[in-house]
KOLDOMI-354576 format. One line per 5 residues: for each residue x, y, z of C-alpha. Coordinates in steps of 0.001 Angstrom, whole numbers, plus 500000, padded with zeros to 6 digits. Example, Ala and Ser with C-alpha at 12.3 -4.5 7.8 and 13.67 -1.06 7.14 Angstrom:
2
512300/495500/507800  513670/498940/507140
This chain:
400
007733/869324/377427  009599/866730/379194  011972/867630/382059  015669/867732/381549  017323/865097/383453
021245/865149/384900  022146/862093/382624  021225/858551/382590  022437/855683/384749  022236/852006/384152
022168/849218/386277  022607/845469/385713  023173/842541/388117  025046/839637/386918  026716/835971/388349
024518/834164/391166  021767/835713/392740  021971/836655/396397  020129/838469/399009  021127/842226/398847
020851/843004/395010  017518/844327/395312  017814/846716/398230  021439/848011/396323  018896/848624/393091
016471/850505/394999  019247/853027/396965  020913/853391/393625  017473/854129/392129  015579/856293/394773
019315/858847/395027  019525/859078/391515  016031/859790/390574  015815/862763/393373  019436/863867/392379
017531/864524/388479  018690/861304/386899  016941/858923/384844  017536/855008/385780  017467/852515/383553
017550/848691/384450  019239/846344/382029  017864/842991/382250  019784/839674/383009  022967/841195/383429
025451/841405/380649  023259/839317/378427  020286/842636/378128  023483/844613/376600  023863/841752/373266
020276/840839/373468  018917/844401/372617  018176/845301/369014  018173/849064/369179  016446/849363/365979
013169/847316/367990  011138/848498/370403  009456/845594/371138  013593/844332/372328  013951/847716/374232
010927/846654/376151  012099/843236/377056  015558/843939/377980  015403/847317/379169  012929/848971/382006
012707/852455/383347  012983/852461/387131  010959/854492/388983  010359/854414/393053  007257/852614/392919
009109/849508/390981  012138/849379/393629  010479/850289/396950  008595/846767/397364  011176/844781/395398
013821/846762/397863  013115/844219/400990  013187/841098/399049  015835/839137/398303  017297/838075/394674
017264/840223/391898  014499/841583/390117  016315/842516/387202  017149/839093/386734  020748/837592/386032
023198/835552/383540  026628/834445/383719  026749/836260/380296  030245/837534/378864  029963/839717/376170
033586/839397/375050  033478/835567/374904  029593/834645/373502  029997/830893/372067  028378/830840/368288
025085/829304/369766  024690/831936/372045  025064/834859/369431  021343/836786/369573  019755/836314/366284
020022/839481/365261  023964/839373/365323  024217/836101/363393  024811/837712/359968  028193/839655/361912
029484/837203/363983  030325/833831/363031  033277/832356/365001  033368/829881/367753  033877/832223/369935
033125/836075/369569  033589/839312/370948  030635/841453/371406  031826/844150/373058  030939/846540/370054
027464/845731/370184  027448/846438/374173  029276/849682/373481  026760/850632/370478  023742/849660/372697
025185/852021/375613  024973/854839/373448  021650/854190/371910  020129/854394/375533  021992/857220/376437
023751/855585/379404  026224/858155/381101  027408/855688/383809  026772/851955/383944  026439/850254/387675
027411/846144/386994  026722/844461/390424  028131/841158/390589  031110/839555/391864  034753/839281/390152
033515/837875/386669  031084/840342/386409  032934/843112/387265  036184/841792/385349  033956/842722/382259
033199/846259/383874  036930/846754/384211  037295/845920/380658  034237/848254/379557  036354/850827/381653
039398/850709/379717  036875/851012/376414  035868/854793/377903  032601/853614/379365  031954/855736/382795
031700/852519/385294  031018/852306/388914  031131/848602/390272  029449/847209/393423  030754/843845/394511
028164/840912/395249  029087/837182/396374  027992/834671/398824  031873/833708/398782  032834/837369/399829
035995/836937/397233  035980/840085/395087  039416/841756/395837  039867/845069/396783  036728/844815/399304
036409/843567/402960  032873/842940/402293  030554/841556/399529  026558/842065/398988  025161/838806/400254
028206/837635/402726  026369/837792/405700  022942/836145/404751  024957/833059/403632  027012/832961/406915
023773/833553/408960  021912/830768/407228  024805/828380/407198  024854/828882/410783  021287/828259/411502
020797/825651/409292  023986/823632/410546  022426/823778/414147  019080/822710/412701  021024/819935/411689
022631/818926/414772  019035/817217/416159  019272/814420/413175  023280/814122/413721  022689/814144/417307
019920/811288/417378  021650/808618/415350  025276/809698/416588  026631/810619/413308  029038/812447/411488
027599/815322/409938  029247/816615/406471  027520/819847/405198  028818/821254/401836  028713/824842/401411
029716/827477/398420  032896/828590/398290  035002/827772/394981  038229/829197/395436  037962/830978/398676
036688/829221/402446  035187/832083/403664  031915/830845/403917  032955/827578/405881  036006/828968/407896
033574/831971/409574  030769/830124/410575  033016/827499/411771  034785/830007/413998  031321/831040/415344
030736/827453/416805  028690/825985/413572  031137/823182/413147  033806/821137/414885  036151/821288/411843
035915/822815/408239  037663/822112/405077  038445/824987/402290  040002/825045/398917  042736/827039/399904
044326/823703/401568  044358/820078/400256  043571/817829/403705  043908/814355/404519  040779/812461/404896
042383/810240/407595  043276/813426/409702  039369/814188/409463  038159/811488/410320  040545/811046/413344
039309/814630/414687  035841/814031/413661  036145/810993/415821  037845/812589/418890  035108/815562/418828
032131/812796/418644  033639/810857/421581  033509/814373/423685  030337/815098/422451  027936/814124/425196
025422/813456/422202  028143/811332/420100  028228/813140/416854  030585/815403/414968  030444/818110/412030
032213/819278/409447  031713/822174/407146  033081/821574/403561  033645/824471/400994  032618/823329/397286
035915/823814/395883  037775/821640/398676  040083/818808/397728  041591/816026/399798  045100/814518/398923
045207/812401/396142  042253/814157/394242  043217/815583/390833  040673/818360/390476  037427/819538/392705
034050/817694/391995  032284/819197/389327  028199/818862/389129  028644/819508/385279  031414/819264/383033
029879/822064/380733  031694/825461/380963  029995/829013/381476  031311/832041/379411  033970/832719/382103
035484/829322/382140  033408/827909/385142  031972/824270/385525  029385/823911/388192  030643/822600/391119
029100/820290/393627  029422/816859/395405  032766/816976/397952  030632/816558/400344  029203/813134/398894
032559/812339/398200  034002/813277/401938  031198/811423/403264  032004/808232/401652  035150/808412/402459
034928/809126/405929  032341/805578/405964  035338/803797/404570  038271/804852/407144  036522/805485/410406
036188/801953/411777  040190/803079/412259  039103/805748/414428  036198/804001/416565  037418/800425/417787
036513/798984/414269  033173/800740/414230  031670/802270/411364  029456/805619/412431  026309/806594/410441
027417/809367/408018  025109/811856/406585  025917/814680/403551  023604/817900/403485  024606/820454/400388
023186/823606/401942  023454/825345/398094  020748/827515/396909  019091/827337/400798  021936/829893/401767
020925/832671/398790  017311/832784/398624  015153/834886/400517  015135/837894/402137  018556/839469/403008
019457/839942/406628  020466/843022/408369  023676/843314/407468  022810/842817/403558  019958/845598/403909
022350/848292/405387  025185/847631/403165  023757/847553/399738  022039/851067/400521  025211/852523/401742
027045/851258/398272  023894/852452/396424  024864/855939/397933  028525/855615/397652  027989/855173/393853
025691/858199/393392  028452/860271/395486  031156/859477/392802  028732/860014/389780  027938/863213/391428
031504/863677/391917  032289/863342/388175  034128/860124/389096  034322/856625/387189  036236/853245/387490
035968/852925/390511  034785/850008/393006  032971/850966/396323  034378/849091/398721  034572/848514/402818
037801/849065/403763  039196/848680/407436  035656/848357/408669  034911/851875/406541  033293/852676/403063
035487/853499/400816  036493/853305/396903  039375/851751/395043  040095/851362/390886  037884/848786/389280
040764/847277/387852  041463/845547/391731  039261/842779/390626  041151/841685/387552  044643/841868/389779
044548/838525/391946  042249/835972/393727  041090/836816/397210  041220/833752/399529  041829/832811/402776
045097/833706/404557  045999/830031/405802  048930/830768/407643  047025/833253/409721  043501/832293/409941
043608/828522/409634  045014/825384/411672  046531/822966/409403  047045/820362/411900  043503/820898/413611
041584/821562/410471  039891/824752/412249  039906/828335/412480  042744/830082/414290  041502/831312/417575
044234/834236/418316  044954/837941/417664  041394/839799/417286  042454/843177/418200  042374/845257/415277
040533/842437/413185  037692/843567/410939  033824/842359/411725  034193/839254/409787  037968/838804/410930
039440/836922/408025  037613/839106/405051  040364/842079/405181  041999/842429/401944  044804/844507/403004
């Protein structure tokens, strides 16, 4: 006879991949199995719960996998997500993205497939769902909670901009890689006495530019929270370059940053995902071109060489660092603590340096961005270096 379980837990990962997702999946799975639960991995985020055809065993094997300790132990040390991911939003599915087996039921330009998600959760016997993602992924998790689904959410995003938590899975590895790669690029900048412009992730929040700059990776940084003057940036970088014995200077540019006179962010692709976001990319190149144009004014008529490098996916690939191995482990076990206590509708978080949890609807309550007045020097285009006592480990990431 089959062994009776305490219940079934479903796990999925949505949005962009980051190092730390597999350790989180492993933590939930190992603890849940040892507590007597069955664990199902849903493939490709929310897509798995609309693409699944419950009448087809082939479909089930394609979109759902039974997780075991053997399956998660090895991958738990690696980056990315072995469950795969997508940017699917079941409540806003375009007509062309409606799965074939549902086309006779949905024909609008944009369709709400939430009832299919609920039916599939029921058909799989999932008692609690654990989505791991950013504010987009988790906002739909909050929606399911409102529909009566038991949900425990884990925050993930290298931008560290999920409201309600000081830390999101993936942020530490992103910052670590940004610092390492920026320092590595200094050899080329110094050899040619250049301005070095480095574009980093950060659509609405500038944590991934500001914190590395604070750690000494760059002379200046520009962030989405405040439009900047290209003239001021060029003047400051020129001063930095002259003071540097190797005659170069460095600026980190958040992908969502804009300078005075720009109407909107720079987009690599104008096609929107289901959450309404266009793919960003290119502000670093725009800044580099503008610096070339205005640089003679601040360099005695000389035009210094300028290079632009987009770090992009290099900071989100590969294995997690120590922080993104430890925090996901803790988040997964915290989620299981809540499940064992019969609690749902919560976001596992870090708050004032301690693990905690808050209501999941916090993810839809506001945008989490840098407190410019407190942490960013507008006149110098760099972090503020004061009042560190009582600050969290990552200085400006507290959401309280």
